[in-house]
C-alpha positions, 0 to 999 in steps of 0.5 A: 500499499506504499504510494510515495516510498520510492520517490524519496529512496530509491537511487533508481527514480532520483531523476534529477541526478542523470538529467539536471547535470546535463542541463547544467553542461548545457551552453549559455549562449547560442542561436535559436532555429530561424523563426523561434518565438522563444529566441531565448532558447537555442538548439541545445536547450531544445534538443536537451528538451525533446531528448527529455520528452520523446523518452517512452511514458514509462522510462520518463521520470515522473515530474521531469515536465514540470521541472523543464518548464521551470528551469526554462521559464516556460509552460508545460505545452511549450515543452512538449511543442518543442519535443513533438517538433523535433521528432517530426523533423527527424522522422520526416523523409527527405521529401518532408511529408510525414512517413505513412507507416503500415500502422497508419495505412491500416488504421485508414483502412479501418476509417474508409471501412469501419466494422458495424456495431450492433447497438444492444441495450447493454451498451447503450446502458454501459454508455450512458453510465459512462456519460454520467461518470466520468463524463458528468453529462446531464440527463437531457444532454445524454440524448443528445449525445446518443442521437449523434453517436448512434442515431437513436436517443434515449428519455430523461425517465430511461436515463433516471430509471437506469441511474436508480437501478445501477444505484441499488446494484452499487449499494448492495456492492459496497455493503459487501466489500470487505475493508479488512485489508486496510487494516487499523486506519485513520479516517478522514471525514467531512461533509458536502452540502447538496442545497441545504442537506449534507452528505457524509463522507468517510475516506481513507487517506493514503489510498482514498478508499471512500469507506462511506458516503451517506445522504443525510438530512442533517449533520447532528451527532446523532447522524454522524454516530449512525454514520461511523457505525455503518462504516465499521459495519463494512470491517473499517477498523477506525484507529483514528479520525482526521477532522476539521472544526465542526462541532458535532464530531466530538459528540458523534464518537460518544453516541457510536461508543467510538474511542479512538484518537481524535486529529483536528485538522491543522490547516483550517485553523491556520488558514482562518489565522492568514485571513484575520491578517488579511482583514486587519490589513484591510482595516489598516488601508481604510484608516490609512485612507482616511489619514490621507482625506484628513491630511489634505485640508491641514496642507492648506489650512491649520486646525487644531480640531483637525490635527487631532482627528489625523492623529487619532486616525494614523495611530489607529492605522500604525496600531493595526498594521503592527498587529498584523505584522505579529499575527504573521510572525506567530502564524509562522510559529503555529505552523511549526509547532504542527509540523512533523519533520523539520525541514533544516536538519530533518529532525523528527519533531517531539510532542513535548517541543511541538506542544511547548511552541504551540503553547508559548505562540497562542500566549503571545497572540493572547496578548494582542488586544484585537477583537479579531485575534481574541476569537481567533485565540479562543478557537485555536485553544479550543482545538489545540489539544487535538492538533498534535495527536499525530505526534503520538501515533508516530512514537511507537512505530518510530521507536521499533523502526530505529530499534531494528536500524540499529542493528544495521548501522553500528556506528555512533549516530549512524541511526541518527544521521540516516534517519535525519537524512532520509526524513529531511528528503521526504520533507523536501519533497513533499513540499516540492510536490505542493509547489514550493519551488523554493527547495529544489536545490536543497531537495537536490542536495538531500537526494543525493545525500540519501543515495550515498547512504542507500548505494549498494546497500539493499537493506538500507533502502528498504529501512528508507523505504519503510521510514518514509511510508511511516511519514507518508501515512501520518495523518495531519489533515482532512484534506483527504476528505476535501479531495473527494468533496472537490470531485463529487461537487461538480456531480451532484451540481448537475443532478436534478433528480438528487433532490430527496434522499433517496435518489441522492443515495443511489447516485452516492453509491454510483459514485462510490463505486466508480471512484473506488474502481477508477485509475488514477491518470498521473502522480505517484498513484498513477494507473492503479485504482483506490481499491487496488492501492488498498489491496481490496479485490472484487473479482473485476476492476470494470465498475459496469461489469460489476453492475451488471452491464459487461462489455458486449 
């Protein structure tokens, strides 16, 4: 079930090692081909780009296109266009016409003499369901698509009836799924509203398996408690919950009789802090604008009351700016307090240290006299006891790992240095995946350092992969549930028939089955479905076949 293991520890996938040194040896000067829209990209640059772009898909390192777009200060489409033009120029015959290969000739014959397709009810059903997911086509548009594709359409009633029948079948399949291969897992949970009615979601963050998706009329503690019980009935072993600050969450665990660790999402409160910073800065800007208006008359005619108003307004603006600056600083300290690994030295944080930093930051914020900041601190103090739960979950697995590694690295401080090198690389690569390109050079040096540790040492590489998996499976946020909600929201917005609980639940059943069986198109989970990552086998990877609509 490891997803990110290889990217941080395997020497074979440290792709900048063979690619970046070649890029660094490219000449800094040279002429571009005549008529080029980018004269700053010389011939050597273009040949280098073409060589990387035209590597076979299974051999081209993941992320290399984005890396080239960054170092050449251009866009990904431009990178692909340069590679395509170079390939066409090399493979073109002397006449300049593109080669007519045997494959193209066969394709041409196939186009001229297409084979007839029998339009069976089963094929129509598969087509309609595929248009709905992943197509996202509305019921009325389905008829127009079928008219163009098959010269026959289907009514809205037919599509709705098919959707309901498939949703019932999907619900039966989901109820029988055995989630025990997941083992004890942390569940991320969240709500997504359809109008004013919520849909309750539970998801395993590592594989993104949707373990529970329920249409409800409310989201109180009793309803969430029922959702937790239903999810456990599907052999989901809940060892923790990752959630935001929704008030009914704590009571729902008591209703369900679930005594488990709670991890409050660390992103939401700090995002709220940033919003408060921006609001206070806008407030200060309004005061500065008012002070400027008061200052203009004073330049022409001195006025004692006018000066007093200007001085008071300016003082308020300066005080607001000072408060926003303090809040910005202590917000950065709050981020440090919820970090798992220090990117500077690779230290895996200790809960006692992070708790001290969190308490000191909240105490400092408490002393800033602004109502918005005081309200923010009150909210943070409410969630503070459950913001660092993830560090308690790391302690025992990390201690077991260190004990086994100590038998391999017998040199003094060997375990500490090896752990810090791998953990620091994991943290830096995590930052790069999140778009923080300022860490690129530091991450490159960290990759080289880890590569030296695991070179010609399979045991060290295995230990590095285990540590990366341990860190990757540590859950600090409910972002997995937010990700699923972002995928689900457009589908729900286009469904008119999902107005009552029954029809909405049938559609959610369909969505959960399709999502759990669909293959990710890119990223570290590429070409794998959530169920495949989790080791769950339903007998078929085709959701339409499971619904009773196999290929003709």
